[in-house]
mmCIF file as Biopython writes it, N, C-alpha, C and O atoms, coordinates in Angstrom:
data_model
#
loop_
_atom_site.group_PDB
_atom_site.id
_atom_site.type_symbol
_atom_site.label_atom_id
_atom_site.label_alt_id
_atom_site.label_comp_id
_atom_site.label_asym_id
_atom_site.label_entity_id
_atom_site.label_seq_id
_atom_site.pdbx_PDB_ins_code
_atom_site.Cartn_x
_atom_site.Cartn_y
_atom_site.Cartn_z
_atom_site.occupancy
_atom_site.B_iso_or_equiv
_atom_site.auth_seq_id
_atom_site.auth_asym_id
_atom_site.pdbx_PDB_model_num
ATOM 1   N N  . UNK A ? 1  ? 88.958  74.845 -149.427 1.0 0.0 1  A 1 
ATOM 2   C CA . UNK A ? 1  ? 88.237  73.832 -150.752 1.0 0.0 1  A 1 
ATOM 3   C C  . UNK A ? 1  ? 87.396  74.277 -151.638 1.0 0.0 1  A 1 
ATOM 4   O O  . UNK A ? 1  ? 87.334  73.663 -152.703 1.0 0.0 1  A 1 
ATOM 5   N N  . UNK A ? 2  ? 86.547  75.440 -151.430 1.0 0.0 2  A 1 
ATOM 6   C CA . UNK A ? 2  ? 85.774  75.843 -152.126 1.0 0.0 2  A 1 
ATOM 7   C C  . UNK A ? 2  ? 86.747  76.933 -153.456 1.0 0.0 2  A 1 
ATOM 8   O O  . UNK A ? 2  ? 86.464  77.055 -154.648 1.0 0.0 2  A 1 
ATOM 9   N N  . UNK A ? 3  ? 87.824  77.531 -152.737 1.0 0.0 3  A 1 
ATOM 10  C CA . UNK A ? 3  ? 88.925  78.132 -153.599 1.0 0.0 3  A 1 
ATOM 11  C C  . UNK A ? 3  ? 89.393  77.193 -154.551 1.0 0.0 3  A 1 
ATOM 12  O O  . UNK A ? 3  ? 89.442  77.505 -155.741 1.0 0.0 3  A 1 
ATOM 13  N N  . UNK A ? 4  ? 89.782  75.942 -154.104 1.0 0.0 4  A 1 
ATOM 14  C CA . UNK A ? 4  ? 90.136  75.047 -155.231 1.0 0.0 4  A 1 
ATOM 15  C C  . UNK A ? 4  ? 89.097  74.299 -155.839 1.0 0.0 4  A 1 
ATOM 16  O O  . UNK A ? 4  ? 89.350  73.301 -156.515 1.0 0.0 4  A 1 
ATOM 17  N N  . UNK A ? 5  ? 88.213  74.617 -155.690 1.0 0.0 5  A 1 
ATOM 18  C CA . UNK A ? 5  ? 87.327  74.056 -156.812 1.0 0.0 5  A 1 
ATOM 19  C C  . UNK A ? 5  ? 86.844  72.837 -156.575 1.0 0.0 5  A 1 
ATOM 20  O O  . UNK A ? 5  ? 86.216  72.314 -157.496 1.0 0.0 5  A 1 
ATOM 21  N N  . UNK A ? 6  ? 87.032  71.991 -155.138 1.0 0.0 6  A 1 
ATOM 22  C CA . UNK A ? 6  ? 86.333  70.634 -154.508 1.0 0.0 6  A 1 
ATOM 23  C C  . UNK A ? 6  ? 85.014  70.884 -153.676 1.0 0.0 6  A 1 
ATOM 24  O O  . UNK A ? 6  ? 84.520  70.268 -152.733 1.0 0.0 6  A 1 
ATOM 25  N N  . UNK A ? 7  ? 84.730  71.709 -154.182 1.0 0.0 7  A 1 
ATOM 26  C CA . UNK A ? 7  ? 83.110  71.829 -153.622 1.0 0.0 7  A 1 
ATOM 27  C C  . UNK A ? 7  ? 82.341  72.503 -154.886 1.0 0.0 7  A 1 
ATOM 28  O O  . UNK A ? 7  ? 82.728  73.161 -155.853 1.0 0.0 7  A 1 
ATOM 29  N N  . UNK A ? 8  ? 81.181  72.079 -154.475 1.0 0.0 8  A 1 
ATOM 30  C CA . UNK A ? 8  ? 79.764  72.461 -155.757 1.0 0.0 8  A 1 
ATOM 31  C C  . UNK A ? 8  ? 79.164  73.838 -155.046 1.0 0.0 8  A 1 
ATOM 32  O O  . UNK A ? 8  ? 79.536  74.229 -153.940 1.0 0.0 8  A 1 
ATOM 33  N N  . UNK A ? 9  ? 78.209  74.481 -155.839 1.0 0.0 9  A 1 
ATOM 34  C CA . UNK A ? 9  ? 77.581  75.526 -154.834 1.0 0.0 9  A 1 
ATOM 35  C C  . UNK A ? 9  ? 77.007  75.001 -154.076 1.0 0.0 9  A 1 
ATOM 36  O O  . UNK A ? 9  ? 76.588  73.851 -154.202 1.0 0.0 9  A 1 
ATOM 37  N N  . UNK A ? 10 ? 76.779  76.054 -152.658 1.0 0.0 10 A 1 
ATOM 38  C CA . UNK A ? 10 ? 76.281  75.770 -151.657 1.0 0.0 10 A 1 
ATOM 39  C C  . UNK A ? 10 ? 76.918  74.646 -150.622 1.0 0.0 10 A 1 
ATOM 40  O O  . UNK A ? 10 ? 76.367  73.879 -149.832 1.0 0.0 10 A 1 
ATOM 41  N N  . UNK A ? 11 ? 78.527  74.902 -151.004 1.0 0.0 11 A 1 
ATOM 42  C CA . UNK A ? 11 ? 79.433  74.123 -150.059 1.0 0.0 11 A 1 
ATOM 43  C C  . UNK A ? 11 ? 79.277  72.664 -150.047 1.0 0.0 11 A 1 
ATOM 44  O O  . UNK A ? 11 ? 79.517  72.046 -149.009 1.0 0.0 11 A 1 
ATOM 45  N N  . UNK A ? 12 ? 79.054  72.314 -150.668 1.0 0.0 12 A 1 
ATOM 46  C CA . UNK A ? 12 ? 78.961  70.671 -151.032 1.0 0.0 12 A 1 
ATOM 47  C C  . UNK A ? 12 ? 80.321  70.118 -151.601 1.0 0.0 12 A 1 
ATOM 48  O O  . UNK A ? 12 ? 80.752  70.591 -152.653 1.0 0.0 12 A 1 
ATOM 49  N N  . UNK A ? 13 ? 81.062  69.050 -150.880 1.0 0.0 13 A 1 
ATOM 50  C CA . UNK A ? 13 ? 81.951  68.715 -151.551 1.0 0.0 13 A 1 
ATOM 51  C C  . UNK A ? 13 ? 81.784  67.672 -152.473 1.0 0.0 13 A 1 
ATOM 52  O O  . UNK A ? 13 ? 80.990  66.743 -152.323 1.0 0.0 13 A 1 
ATOM 53  N N  . UNK A ? 14 ? 82.909  67.909 -153.903 1.0 0.0 14 A 1 
ATOM 54  C CA . UNK A ? 14 ? 82.397  67.140 -154.715 1.0 0.0 14 A 1 
ATOM 55  C C  . UNK A ? 14 ? 82.702  65.564 -154.509 1.0 0.0 14 A 1 
ATOM 56  O O  . UNK A ? 14 ? 82.184  64.741 -155.264 1.0 0.0 14 A 1 
ATOM 57  N N  . UNK A ? 15 ? 83.274  65.306 -153.809 1.0 0.0 15 A 1 
ATOM 58  C CA . UNK A ? 15 ? 83.718  63.649 -153.634 1.0 0.0 15 A 1 
ATOM 59  C C  . UNK A ? 15 ? 83.205  63.275 -152.253 1.0 0.0 15 A 1 
ATOM 60  O O  . UNK A ? 15 ? 83.326  63.965 -151.241 1.0 0.0 15 A 1 
ATOM 61  N N  . UNK A ? 16 ? 82.548  61.953 -152.358 1.0 0.0 16 A 1 
ATOM 62  C CA . UNK A ? 16 ? 82.015  61.630 -151.506 1.0 0.0 16 A 1 
ATOM 63  C C  . UNK A ? 16 ? 82.787  61.061 -150.234 1.0 0.0 16 A 1 
ATOM 64  O O  . UNK A ? 16 ? 82.443  60.985 -149.055 1.0 0.0 16 A 1 
ATOM 65  N N  . UNK A ? 17 ? 83.831  60.727 -150.825 1.0 0.0 17 A 1 
ATOM 66  C CA . UNK A ? 17 ? 84.890  60.476 -149.489 1.0 0.0 17 A 1 
ATOM 67  C C  . UNK A ? 17 ? 85.572  61.693 -148.637 1.0 0.0 17 A 1 
ATOM 68  O O  . UNK A ? 17 ? 86.237  61.482 -147.624 1.0 0.0 17 A 1 
ATOM 69  N N  . UNK A ? 18 ? 85.332  62.942 -149.155 1.0 0.0 18 A 1 
ATOM 70  C CA . UNK A ? 18 ? 85.569  64.160 -148.533 1.0 0.0 18 A 1 
ATOM 71  C C  . UNK A ? 18 ? 84.281  64.170 -147.827 1.0 0.0 18 A 1 
ATOM 72  O O  . UNK A ? 18 ? 84.459  64.295 -146.615 1.0 0.0 18 A 1 
ATOM 73  N N  . UNK A ? 19 ? 83.018  64.078 -148.171 1.0 0.0 19 A 1 
ATOM 74  C CA . UNK A ? 19 ? 81.778  64.260 -147.189 1.0 0.0 19 A 1 
ATOM 75  C C  . UNK A ? 19 ? 81.634  63.027 -146.219 1.0 0.0 19 A 1 
ATOM 76  O O  . UNK A ? 19 ? 80.859  63.175 -145.273 1.0 0.0 19 A 1 
ATOM 77  N N  . UNK A ? 20 ? 82.276  61.860 -146.346 1.0 0.0 20 A 1 
ATOM 78  C CA . UNK A ? 20 ? 82.373  61.007 -145.512 1.0 0.0 20 A 1 
ATOM 79  C C  . UNK A ? 20 ? 83.538  61.398 -144.409 1.0 0.0 20 A 1 
ATOM 80  O O  . UNK A ? 20 ? 83.278  61.310 -143.209 1.0 0.0 20 A 1 
ATOM 81  N N  . UNK A ? 21 ? 84.380  61.681 -144.708 1.0 0.0 21 A 1 
ATOM 82  C CA . UNK A ? 21 ? 85.538  62.169 -143.422 1.0 0.0 21 A 1 
ATOM 83  C C  . UNK A ? 21 ? 84.784  63.369 -142.996 1.0 0.0 21 A 1 
ATOM 84  O O  . UNK A ? 21 ? 84.742  63.508 -141.774 1.0 0.0 21 A 1 
ATOM 85  N N  . UNK A ? 22 ? 84.202  64.234 -143.670 1.0 0.0 22 A 1 
ATOM 86  C CA . UNK A ? 22 ? 83.658  65.444 -142.731 1.0 0.0 22 A 1 
ATOM 87  C C  . UNK A ? 22 ? 82.655  65.295 -141.676 1.0 0.0 22 A 1 
ATOM 88  O O  . UNK A ? 22 ? 82.591  65.765 -140.540 1.0 0.0 22 A 1 
ATOM 89  N N  . UNK A ? 23 ? 81.664  64.293 -142.542 1.0 0.0 23 A 1 
ATOM 90  C CA . UNK A ? 23 ? 80.465  63.965 -141.850 1.0 0.0 23 A 1 
ATOM 91  C C  . UNK A ? 23 ? 81.065  62.875 -140.578 1.0 0.0 23 A 1 
ATOM 92  O O  . UNK A ? 23 ? 80.656  63.428 -139.557 1.0 0.0 23 A 1 
ATOM 93  N N  . UNK A ? 24 ? 81.513  62.130 -140.322 1.0 0.0 24 A 1 
ATOM 94  C CA . UNK A ? 24 ? 82.288  61.479 -139.415 1.0 0.0 24 A 1 
ATOM 95  C C  . UNK A ? 24 ? 82.851  62.081 -138.232 1.0 0.0 24 A 1 
ATOM 96  O O  . UNK A ? 24 ? 82.591  62.023 -137.030 1.0 0.0 24 A 1 
ATOM 97  N N  . UNK A ? 25 ? 83.967  62.864 -139.166 1.0 0.0 25 A 1 
ATOM 98  C CA . UNK A ? 25 ? 85.009  63.803 -138.084 1.0 0.0 25 A 1 
ATOM 99  C C  . UNK A ? 25 ? 84.310  64.388 -137.027 1.0 0.0 25 A 1 
ATOM 100 O O  . UNK A ? 25 ? 84.794  64.572 -135.910 1.0 0.0 25 A 1 
ATOM 101 N N  . UNK A ? 26 ? 82.740  64.794 -137.502 1.0 0.0 26 A 1 
ATOM 102 C CA . UNK A ? 26 ? 82.472  66.350 -136.953 1.0 0.0 26 A 1 
ATOM 103 C C  . UNK A ? 26 ? 81.188  65.617 -135.951 1.0 0.0 26 A 1 
ATOM 104 O O  . UNK A ? 26 ? 80.483  66.366 -135.274 1.0 0.0 26 A 1 
ATOM 105 N N  . UNK A ? 27 ? 80.969  64.133 -135.930 1.0 0.0 27 A 1 
ATOM 106 C CA . UNK A ? 27 ? 80.201  63.563 -135.418 1.0 0.0 27 A 1 
ATOM 107 C C  . UNK A ? 27 ? 78.764  64.020 -135.606 1.0 0.0 27 A 1 
ATOM 108 O O  . UNK A ? 27 ? 78.063  64.399 -134.668 1.0 0.0 27 A 1 
ATOM 109 N N  . UNK A ? 28 ? 78.390  63.967 -136.793 1.0 0.0 28 A 1 
ATOM 110 C CA . UNK A ? 28 ? 77.144  64.505 -137.593 1.0 0.0 28 A 1 
ATOM 111 C C  . UNK A ? 28 ? 76.493  63.129 -138.456 1.0 0.0 28 A 1 
ATOM 112 O O  . UNK A ? 28 ? 76.979  62.395 -139.317 1.0 0.0 28 A 1 
ATOM 113 N N  . UNK A ? 29 ? 75.137  63.177 -137.764 1.0 0.0 29 A 1 
ATOM 114 C CA . UNK A ? 29 ? 74.674  61.463 -138.259 1.0 0.0 29 A 1 
ATOM 115 C C  . UNK A ? 29 ? 73.253  62.186 -139.393 1.0 0.0 29 A 1 
ATOM 116 O O  . UNK A ? 29 ? 72.877  63.249 -138.899 1.0 0.0 29 A 1 
ATOM 117 N N  . UNK A ? 30 ? 72.720  61.951 -140.278 1.0 0.0 30 A 1 
ATOM 118 C CA . UNK A ? 30 ? 72.007  62.087 -141.141 1.0 0.0 30 A 1 
ATOM 119 C C  . UNK A ? 30 ? 70.826  61.493 -140.332 1.0 0.0 30 A 1 
ATOM 120 O O  . UNK A ? 30 ? 70.864  60.358 -139.857 1.0 0.0 30 A 1 
ATOM 121 N N  . UNK A ? 31 ? 69.856  62.271 -140.220 1.0 0.0 31 A 1 
ATOM 122 C CA . UNK A ? 31 ? 68.300  62.256 -139.826 1.0 0.0 31 A 1 
ATOM 123 C C  . UNK A ? 31 ? 67.400  61.395 -140.722 1.0 0.0 31 A 1 
ATOM 124 O O  . UNK A ? 31 ? 67.497  61.360 -141.949 1.0 0.0 31 A 1 
ATOM 125 N N  . UNK A ? 32 ? 66.455  60.657 -139.938 1.0 0.0 32 A 1 
ATOM 126 C CA . UNK A ? 32 ? 64.974  60.679 -140.876 1.0 0.0 32 A 1 
ATOM 127 C C  . UNK A ? 32 ? 65.495  59.012 -141.816 1.0 0.0 32 A 1 
ATOM 128 O O  . UNK A ? 32 ? 66.406  58.225 -141.560 1.0 0.0 32 A 1 
ATOM 129 N N  . UNK A ? 33 ? 64.532  59.004 -142.835 1.0 0.0 33 A 1 
ATOM 130 C CA . UNK A ? 33 ? 65.249  57.790 -143.939 1.0 0.0 33 A 1 
ATOM 131 C C  . UNK A ? 33 ? 67.007  57.882 -144.357 1.0 0.0 33 A 1 
ATOM 132 O O  . UNK A ? 33 ? 67.838  57.003 -144.587 1.0 0.0 33 A 1 
ATOM 133 N N  . UNK A ? 34 ? 67.062  58.976 -144.332 1.0 0.0 34 A 1 
ATOM 134 C CA . UNK A ? 34 ? 68.688  59.154 -144.970 1.0 0.0 34 A 1 
ATOM 135 C C  . UNK A ? 34 ? 70.143  58.876 -144.011 1.0 0.0 34 A 1 
ATOM 136 O O  . UNK A ? 34 ? 71.354  59.033 -144.167 1.0 0.0 34 A 1 
ATOM 137 N N  . UNK A ? 35 ? 69.154  58.332 -142.863 1.0 0.0 35 A 1 
ATOM 138 C CA . UNK A ? 35 ? 70.327  57.564 -141.659 1.0 0.0 35 A 1 
ATOM 139 C C  . UNK A ? 35 ? 70.224  56.462 -142.246 1.0 0.0 35 A 1 
ATOM 140 O O  . UNK A ? 35 ? 71.016  55.725 -141.658 1.0 0.0 35 A 1 
ATOM 141 N N  . UNK A ? 36 ? 69.699  55.861 -143.099 1.0 0.0 36 A 1 
ATOM 142 C CA . UNK A ? 36 ? 70.334  54.498 -143.613 1.0 0.0 36 A 1 
ATOM 143 C C  . UNK A ? 36 ? 71.717  54.522 -144.175 1.0 0.0 36 A 1 
ATOM 144 O O  . UNK A ? 36 ? 72.256  53.449 -144.447 1.0 0.0 36 A 1 
ATOM 145 N N  . UNK A ? 37 ? 72.387  55.742 -144.387 1.0 0.0 37 A 1 
ATOM 146 C CA . UNK A ? 37 ? 73.582  55.977 -145.071 1.0 0.0 37 A 1 
ATOM 147 C C  . UNK A ? 37 ? 74.577  56.171 -143.904 1.0 0.0 37 A 1 
ATOM 148 O O  . UNK A ? 37 ? 75.769  56.150 -144.213 1.0 0.0 37 A 1 
ATOM 149 N N  . UNK A ? 38 ? 74.255  56.356 -142.610 1.0 0.0 38 A 1 
ATOM 150 C CA . UNK A ? 38 ? 75.226  56.811 -142.142 1.0 0.0 38 A 1 
ATOM 151 C C  . UNK A ? 38 ? 76.335  55.752 -141.044 1.0 0.0 38 A 1 
ATOM 152 O O  . UNK A ? 38 ? 77.199  55.997 -140.203 1.0 0.0 38 A 1 
ATOM 153 N N  . UNK A ? 39 ? 75.568  54.207 -141.771 1.0 0.0 39 A 1 
ATOM 154 C CA . UNK A ? 39 ? 77.050  53.050 -141.930 1.0 0.0 39 A 1 
ATOM 155 C C  . UNK A ? 39 ? 78.034  53.017 -142.967 1.0 0.0 39 A 1 
ATOM 156 O O  . UNK A ? 39 ? 79.240  52.987 -142.722 1.0 0.0 39 A 1 
ATOM 157 N N  . UNK A ? 40 ? 77.399  53.023 -144.479 1.0 0.0 40 A 1 
ATOM 158 C CA . UNK A ? 40 ? 78.209  53.742 -145.274 1.0 0.0 40 A 1 
ATOM 159 C C  . UNK A ? 40 ? 79.289  54.700 -144.946 1.0 0.0 40 A 1 
ATOM 160 O O  . UNK A ? 40 ? 80.480  54.475 -145.163 1.0 0.0 40 A 1 
ATOM 161 N N  . UNK A ? 41 ? 78.697  56.052 -144.278 1.0 0.0 41 A 1 
ATOM 162 C CA . UNK A ? 41 ? 79.728  56.944 -144.815 1.0 0.0 41 A 1 
ATOM 163 C C  . UNK A ? 41 ? 80.659  56.627 -143.678 1.0 0.0 41 A 1 
ATOM 164 O O  . UNK A ? 41 ? 81.760  57.147 -143.859 1.0 0.0 41 A 1 
ATOM 165 N N  . UNK A ? 42 ? 80.562  55.897 -142.495 1.0 0.0 42 A 1 
ATOM 166 C CA . UNK A ? 42 ? 81.286  55.498 -141.440 1.0 0.0 42 A 1 
ATOM 167 C C  . UNK A ? 42 ? 82.655  54.506 -141.818 1.0 0.0 42 A 1 
ATOM 168 O O  . UNK A ? 42 ? 83.701  54.392 -141.178 1.0 0.0 42 A 1 
ATOM 169 N N  . UNK A ? 43 ? 82.157  53.704 -143.358 1.0 0.0 43 A 1 
ATOM 170 C CA . UNK A ? 43 ? 82.722  52.756 -143.216 1.0 0.0 43 A 1 
ATOM 171 C C  . UNK A ? 43 ? 83.587  53.690 -144.318 1.0 0.0 43 A 1 
ATOM 172 O O  . UNK A ? 43 ? 84.738  53.811 -143.898 1.0 0.0 43 A 1 
ATOM 173 N N  . UNK A ? 44 ? 83.412  54.304 -145.444 1.0 0.0 44 A 1 
ATOM 174 C CA . UNK A ? 44 ? 83.948  55.257 -146.123 1.0 0.0 44 A 1 
ATOM 175 C C  . UNK A ? 44 ? 84.882  55.945 -145.634 1.0 0.0 44 A 1 
ATOM 176 O O  . UNK A ? 44 ? 85.974  56.232 -146.124 1.0 0.0 44 A 1 
ATOM 177 N N  . UNK A ? 45 ? 84.343  56.261 -144.453 1.0 0.0 45 A 1 
ATOM 178 C CA . UNK A ? 45 ? 85.580  57.211 -143.929 1.0 0.0 45 A 1 
ATOM 179 C C  . UNK A ? 45 ? 86.491  56.465 -143.255 1.0 0.0 45 A 1 
ATOM 180 O O  . UNK A ? 45 ? 87.523  57.066 -142.959 1.0 0.0 45 A 1 
ATOM 181 N N  . UNK A ? 46 ? 86.424  55.554 -142.993 1.0 0.0 46 A 1 
ATOM 182 C CA . UNK A ? 46 ? 87.374  54.416 -142.235 1.0 0.0 46 A 1 
ATOM 183 C C  . UNK A ? 46 ? 88.463  54.277 -143.195 1.0 0.0 46 A 1 
ATOM 184 O O  . UNK A ? 46 ? 89.666  54.375 -142.955 1.0 0.0 46 A 1 
ATOM 185 N N  . UNK A ? 47 ? 87.899  54.037 -144.305 1.0 0.0 47 A 1 
ATOM 186 C CA . UNK A ? 47 ? 89.097  53.202 -145.859 1.0 0.0 47 A 1 
ATOM 187 C C  . UNK A ? 47 ? 89.533  54.789 -145.720 1.0 0.0 47 A 1 
ATOM 188 O O  . UNK A ? 47 ? 90.384  54.878 -144.835 1.0 0.0 47 A 1 
ATOM 189 N N  . UNK A ? 48 ? 89.348  55.559 -146.074 1.0 0.0 48 A 1 
ATOM 190 C CA . UNK A ? 48 ? 89.492  57.315 -146.511 1.0 0.0 48 A 1 
ATOM 191 C C  . UNK A ? 48 ? 90.926  57.291 -145.383 1.0 0.0 48 A 1 
ATOM 192 O O  . UNK A ? 48 ? 92.048  57.155 -145.870 1.0 0.0 48 A 1 
ATOM 193 N N  . UNK A ? 49 ? 90.736  57.439 -143.836 1.0 0.0 49 A 1 
ATOM 194 C CA . UNK A ? 49 ? 91.592  57.355 -143.200 1.0 0.0 49 A 1 
ATOM 195 C C  . UNK A ? 49 ? 93.038  56.284 -143.122 1.0 0.0 49 A 1 
ATOM 196 O O  . UNK A ? 49 ? 94.153  56.686 -142.792 1.0 0.0 49 A 1 
ATOM 197 N N  . UNK A ? 50 ? 92.723  54.946 -143.485 1.0 0.0 50 A 1 
ATOM 198 C CA . UNK A ? 50 ? 93.647  53.909 -143.954 1.0 0.0 50 A 1 
ATOM 199 C C  . UNK A ? 50 ? 94.576  54.386 -145.398 1.0 0.0 50 A 1 
ATOM 200 O O  . UNK A ? 50 ? 95.660  53.904 -145.726 1.0 0.0 50 A 1 
ATOM 201 N N  . UNK A ? 51 ? 93.897  55.342 -146.046 1.0 0.0 51 A 1 
ATOM 202 C CA . UNK A ? 51 ? 94.363  55.306 -147.377 1.0 0.0 51 A 1 
ATOM 203 C C  . UNK A ? 51 ? 95.065  57.044 -146.835 1.0 0.0 51 A 1 
ATOM 204 O O  . UNK A ? 51 ? 95.869  57.628 -147.562 1.0 0.0 51 A 1 
ATOM 205 N N  . UNK A ? 52 ? 94.806  57.370 -146.108 1.0 0.0 52 A 1 
ATOM 206 C CA . UNK A ? 52 ? 95.693  58.407 -145.608 1.0 0.0 52 A 1 
ATOM 207 C C  . UNK A ? 52 ? 95.189  60.200 -146.015 1.0 0.0 52 A 1 
ATOM 208 O O  . UNK A ? 52 ? 95.811  61.261 -145.965 1.0 0.0 52 A 1 
ATOM 209 N N  . UNK A ? 53 ? 93.817  59.853 -146.401 1.0 0.0 53 A 1 
ATOM 210 C CA . UNK A ? 53 ? 93.411  60.923 -147.135 1.0 0.0 53 A 1 
ATOM 211 C C  . UNK A ? 53 ? 93.005  62.140 -146.299 1.0 0.0 53 A 1 
ATOM 212 O O  . UNK A ? 53 ? 93.090  63.331 -146.601 1.0 0.0 53 A 1 
ATOM 213 N N  . UNK A ? 54 ? 92.474  61.483 -145.010 1.0 0.0 54 A 1 
ATOM 214 C CA . UNK A ? 54 ? 92.626  62.697 -143.953 1.0 0.0 54 A 1 
ATOM 215 C C  . UNK A ? 54 ? 93.491  63.655 -143.873 1.0 0.0 54 A 1 
ATOM 216 O O  . UNK A ? 54 ? 93.303  64.869 -143.953 1.0 0.0 54 A 1 
ATOM 217 N N  . UNK A ? 55 ? 94.942  62.765 -143.628 1.0 0.0 55 A 1 
ATOM 218 C CA . UNK A ? 55 ? 96.017  63.568 -143.538 1.0 0.0 55 A 1 
ATOM 219 C C  . UNK A ? 55 ? 96.172  64.558 -144.707 1.0 0.0 55 A 1 
ATOM 220 O O  . UNK A ? 55 ? 96.331  65.768 -144.544 1.0 0.0 55 A 1 
ATOM 221 N N  . UNK A ? 56 ? 96.116  63.987 -145.807 1.0 0.0 56 A 1 
ATOM 222 C CA . UNK A ? 56 ? 96.503  65.014 -146.842 1.0 0.0 56 A 1 
ATOM 223 C C  . UNK A ? 56 ? 95.315  66.237 -147.112 1.0 0.0 56 A 1 
ATOM 224 O O  . UNK A ? 56 ? 95.640  67.246 -147.738 1.0 0.0 56 A 1 
ATOM 225 N N  . UNK A ? 57 ? 94.238  66.103 -146.711 1.0 0.0 57 A 1 
ATOM 226 C CA . UNK A ? 57 ? 93.580  66.868 -146.182 1.0 0.0 57 A 1 
ATOM 227 C C  . UNK A ? 57 ? 93.751  67.823 -145.319 1.0 0.0 57 A 1 
ATOM 228 O O  . UNK A ? 57 ? 93.617  68.995 -145.670 1.0 0.0 57 A 1 
ATOM 229 N N  . UNK A ? 58 ? 94.045  67.512 -144.160 1.0 0.0 58 A 1 
ATOM 230 C CA . UNK A ? 58 ? 94.596  68.271 -142.813 1.0 0.0 58 A 1 
ATOM 231 C C  . UNK A ? 58 ? 96.240  69.221 -143.444 1.0 0.0 58 A 1 
ATOM 232 O O  . UNK A ? 58 ? 96.423  70.438 -143.424 1.0 0.0 58 A 1 
ATOM 233 N N  . UNK A ? 59 ? 96.968  68.394 -143.824 1.0 0.0 59 A 1 
ATOM 234 C CA . UNK A ? 59 ? 98.089  69.092 -144.459 1.0 0.0 59 A 1 
ATOM 235 C C  . UNK A ? 59 ? 97.771  70.227 -145.524 1.0 0.0 59 A 1 
ATOM 236 O O  . UNK A ? 59 ? 98.445  71.252 -145.622 1.0 0.0 59 A 1 
ATOM 237 N N  . UNK A ? 60 ? 96.763  69.954 -146.242 1.0 0.0 60 A 1 
ATOM 238 C CA . UNK A ? 60 ? 96.672  71.001 -147.489 1.0 0.0 60 A 1 
ATOM 239 C C  . UNK A ? 60 ? 95.715  72.271 -146.813 1.0 0.0 60 A 1 
ATOM 240 O O  . UNK A ? 60 ? 95.681  73.419 -147.255 1.0 0.0 60 A 1 
ATOM 241 N N  . UNK A ? 61 ? 95.004  71.792 -145.712 1.0 0.0 61 A 1 
ATOM 242 C CA . UNK A ? 61 ? 93.638  72.838 -145.585 1.0 0.0 61 A 1 
ATOM 243 C C  . UNK A ? 61 ? 93.848  73.460 -144.053 1.0 0.0 61 A 1 
ATOM 244 O O  . UNK A ? 61 ? 93.528  74.603 -143.724 1.0 0.0 61 A 1 
ATOM 245 N N  . UNK A ? 62 ? 94.542  72.317 -143.066 1.0 0.0 62 A 1 
ATOM 246 C CA . UNK A ? 62 ? 94.725  72.895 -141.919 1.0 0.0 62 A 1 
ATOM 247 C C  . UNK A ? 62 ? 95.698  73.529 -141.317 1.0 0.0 62 A 1 
ATOM 248 O O  . UNK A ? 62 ? 95.477  74.294 -140.378 1.0 0.0 62 A 1 
ATOM 249 N N  . UNK A ? 63 ? 96.977  73.271 -141.819 1.0 0.0 63 A 1 
ATOM 250 C CA . UNK A ? 63 ? 98.306  73.335 -141.112 1.0 0.0 63 A 1 
ATOM 251 C C  . UNK A ? 63 ? 98.750  74.533 -142.156 1.0 0.0 63 A 1 
ATOM 252 O O  . UNK A ? 63 ? 98.511  74.631 -143.359 1.0 0.0 63 A 1 
ATOM 253 N N  . UNK A ? 64 ? 99.360  75.265 -141.421 1.0 0.0 64 A 1 
ATOM 254 C CA . UNK A ? 64 ? 99.838  76.527 -142.260 1.0 0.0 64 A 1 
ATOM 255 C C  . UNK A ? 64 ? 101.179 75.950 -142.842 1.0 0.0 64 A 1 
ATOM 256 O O  . UNK A ? 64 ? 101.948 75.311 -142.124 1.0 0.0 64 A 1 
ATOM 257 N N  . UNK A ? 65 ? 101.405 76.172 -144.035 1.0 0.0 65 A 1 
ATOM 258 C CA . UNK A ? 65 ? 102.664 76.076 -144.466 1.0 0.0 65 A 1 
ATOM 259 C C  . UNK A ? 65 ? 104.024 76.602 -143.930 1.0 0.0 65 A 1 
ATOM 260 O O  . UNK A ? 65 ? 104.003 77.698 -143.368 1.0 0.0 65 A 1 
ATOM 261 N N  . UNK A ? 66 ? 105.037 76.034 -144.027 1.0 0.0 66 A 1 
ATOM 262 C CA . UNK A ? 66 ? 106.547 76.431 -143.264 1.0 0.0 66 A 1 
ATOM 263 C C  . UNK A ? 66 ? 106.126 77.836 -143.521 1.0 0.0 66 A 1 
ATOM 264 O O  . UNK A ? 66 ? 105.274 78.197 -144.333 1.0 0.0 66 A 1 
ATOM 265 N N  . UNK A ? 67 ? 106.810 78.557 -142.751 1.0 0.0 67 A 1 
ATOM 266 C CA . UNK A ? 67 ? 107.298 80.045 -143.089 1.0 0.0 67 A 1 
ATOM 267 C C  . UNK A ? 67 ? 106.241 81.033 -143.084 1.0 0.0 67 A 1 
ATOM 268 O O  . UNK A ? 67 ? 106.519 82.196 -142.791 1.0 0.0 67 A 1 
ATOM 269 N N  . UNK A ? 68 ? 104.815 80.626 -143.437 1.0 0.0 68 A 1 
ATOM 270 C CA . UNK A ? 68 ? 103.755 81.198 -143.667 1.0 0.0 68 A 1 
ATOM 271 C C  . UNK A ? 68 ? 103.030 81.569 -142.045 1.0 0.0 68 A 1 
ATOM 272 O O  . UNK A ? 68 ? 103.120 80.744 -141.135 1.0 0.0 68 A 1 
ATOM 273 N N  . UNK A ? 69 ? 102.340 82.876 -141.863 1.0 0.0 69 A 1 
ATOM 274 C CA . UNK A ? 69 ? 102.037 83.623 -140.493 1.0 0.0 69 A 1 
ATOM 275 C C  . UNK A ? 69 ? 99.922  82.644 -141.035 1.0 0.0 69 A 1 
ATOM 276 O O  . UNK A ? 69 ? 99.138  82.663 -141.984 1.0 0.0 69 A 1 
ATOM 277 N N  . UNK A ? 70 ? 100.027 81.989 -139.635 1.0 0.0 70 A 1 
ATOM 278 C CA . UNK A ? 70 ? 98.599  81.358 -139.111 1.0 0.0 70 A 1 
ATOM 279 C C  . UNK A ? 70 ? 97.735  82.378 -139.011 1.0 0.0 70 A 1 
ATOM 280 O O  . UNK A ? 70 ? 97.859  83.264 -138.166 1.0 0.0 70 A 1 
ATOM 281 N N  . UNK A ? 71 ? 96.836  82.328 -139.834 1.0 0.0 71 A 1 
ATOM 282 C CA . UNK A ? 71 ? 95.411  83.427 -139.986 1.0 0.0 71 A 1 
ATOM 283 C C  . UNK A ? 71 ? 95.048  83.631 -137.940 1.0 0.0 71 A 1 
ATOM 284 O O  . UNK A ? 71 ? 95.197  82.781 -137.062 1.0 0.0 71 A 1 
ATOM 285 N N  . UNK A ? 72 ? 94.691  84.687 -137.852 1.0 0.0 72 A 1 
ATOM 286 C CA . UNK A ? 72 ? 94.343  84.532 -136.507 1.0 0.0 72 A 1 
ATOM 287 C C  . UNK A ? 72 ? 93.009  84.780 -136.273 1.0 0.0 72 A 1 
ATOM 288 O O  . UNK A ? 72 ? 92.553  84.684 -135.134 1.0 0.0 72 A 1 
#
């Protein structure tokens, strides 16, 4: 994602939707006062999954293209 310009410096995503998907997908929870954002992240990730954003990200970044050799 960094090579595609989808991330800021420090490897933060530019999209809040992508951040929500990654946070919820890895069972990461914000600690301390920021924990009030956890329900929001879950809700945004739910809507993103319904819209197919997760499938588009997986197709682009996690699955090798047809004919391509997967990295070992």
